[in-house]
BAPAGU-200556 format. One record per residue (C-alpha): y, x, z; residue in three letters. Coordinates in steps of 0.05 Angstrom, whole numbers, padded with zeros to 5 digits, always signed. Each point is the difference from the previous one (the first is absolute). Layout:
YXZALA ...
***
This chain:
+00767-02655+00564MET +00015+00041-00062LYS +00068+00010-00032LEU +00010+00023-00070ARG +00066+00007-00034THR +00023+00015-00072THR +00066-00010-00035HIS +00031-00063+00033ASN -00069-00024+00022SER -00032-00009+00069ILE -00075-00018+00005ARG -00033-00012+00066ILE -00075-00011+00011ARG -00028-00027+00064ILE -00071-00004+00027ARG -00035-00061+00030LYS +00015+00020+00073SER +00072+00013-00017GLU +00006-00069-00034LEU -00029-00031+00065SER +00052+00037+00040GLN +00056-00022-00046LEU -00023-00072+00007ALA -00003+00005+00076GLU +00062+00039+00015ASN +00045-00015-00061GLY +00008+00075-00013ASN -00036+00062-00017LEU +00026+00072+00005GLU -00023+00071-00019GLU +00033+00064+00024HIS +00003+00070-00032ILE +00019+00060+00041GLN +00041+00047-00043LEU +00014+00053+00052GLY +00061+00018+00040ASN -00004-00068+00034LYS +00011-00036-00066ILE -00043-00062-00011THR -00003-00041-00063PHE -00025-00072+00011SER -00018-00055-00050PHE -00022-00070+00013GLY -00007-00073-00017LEU +00028-00058+00037GLN -00008-00073-00009ILE +00070-00032-00004SER +00022-00072+00013GLU +00064+00012-00039SER -00020+00041-00059ALA -00003-00036-00066GLU -00035+00054-00039ASN -00032+00069+00016LEU +00055+00044+00023LYS +00005+00074+00017ALA +00047+00036+00047SER +00010+00070+00026LEU +00032+00017+00066GLN -00010+00059+00048ASP -00058+00028-00040ASN -00036-00067-00002GLU -00019-00035-00063LEU -00010-00073+00016ARG -00027-00052-00050VAL +00010-00073+00020SER -00047-00052-00025ILE +00021-00075+00000PRO -00044-00038+00051LYS -00027-00050-00051LYS -00022+00051-00050GLU -00028+00044+00058ALA -00043-00058+00024GLN -00027-00015-00069GLN -00016+00073-00014TRP -00033+00012+00069ILE -00045-00060-00002THR -00023-00001-00073THR -00031+00048-00050GLY +00067+00014-00030GLN +00002+00075-00011VAL +00075+00015+00003GLY +00072-00020-00004MET +00053+00031-00046GLU +00075-00006-00006TYR +00055+00036-00037ALA +00052+00006+00055TYR +00071+00007-00028PRO +00034+00062+00031VAL +00061+00000-00046SER +00028-00036-00060ASP -00046+00042-00046THR -00056+00025+00045GLU -00061-00032+00030LYS -00049+00024+00051LEU -00071-00021-00017ASN -00039-00017+00063ILE -00074-00011-00002LEU -00044-00016+00063ILE -00074-00006-00009GLU -00066-00001+00034LYS -00038+00066-00003ASP -00064+00005-00039PHE -00055+00051+00004PRO +00006+00059-00047CYS -00068+00012-00034PRO +00023+00070-00025ASP +00010+00022+00073ARG -00071+00003+00028PRO +00021+00030+00067GLY +00053-00052+00016GLU -00014-00050+00055ASP +00000-00068-00038LYS -00020-00044+00059SER +00069-00027+00013ASP +00018-00017-00073THR -00002-00063-00039PHE -00063+00014-00038TRP -00019-00075-00006GLU +00062-00013-00046ILE -00001+00066-00036ALA -00015+00003-00074SER -00070+00024-00015LYS +00021+00030-00066LYS +00049+00053+00023GLU -00031+00070+00011ASP +00065+00032+00024LYS +00058-00018+00046CYS 
***
């Protein structure tokens, strides 16, 4: 699972095996050791109660919840991703994008075996 952030934006890409794990277990998690016994975690979870994509942060863990109906459609079809502008205040929104990971043609040394090559665009030469 890959996490990318920019100003008020979270983008998560997952591989085929991770999508299978999410479908089977209802959640997916990644851990990053930062030293001094500090761990940052981020993950996805399928939620029965979520109405839209939602992000939360607690105890160094970023958790993105996906509504069950949307998750099932995304997991079982060629749909590439899901996006939602989650309101975090009266004037600010957090853009959340979750998508299937494609192979990167401009990275010849990268293992592409667990990516969604079958739905990737043939035109793009860079990720």
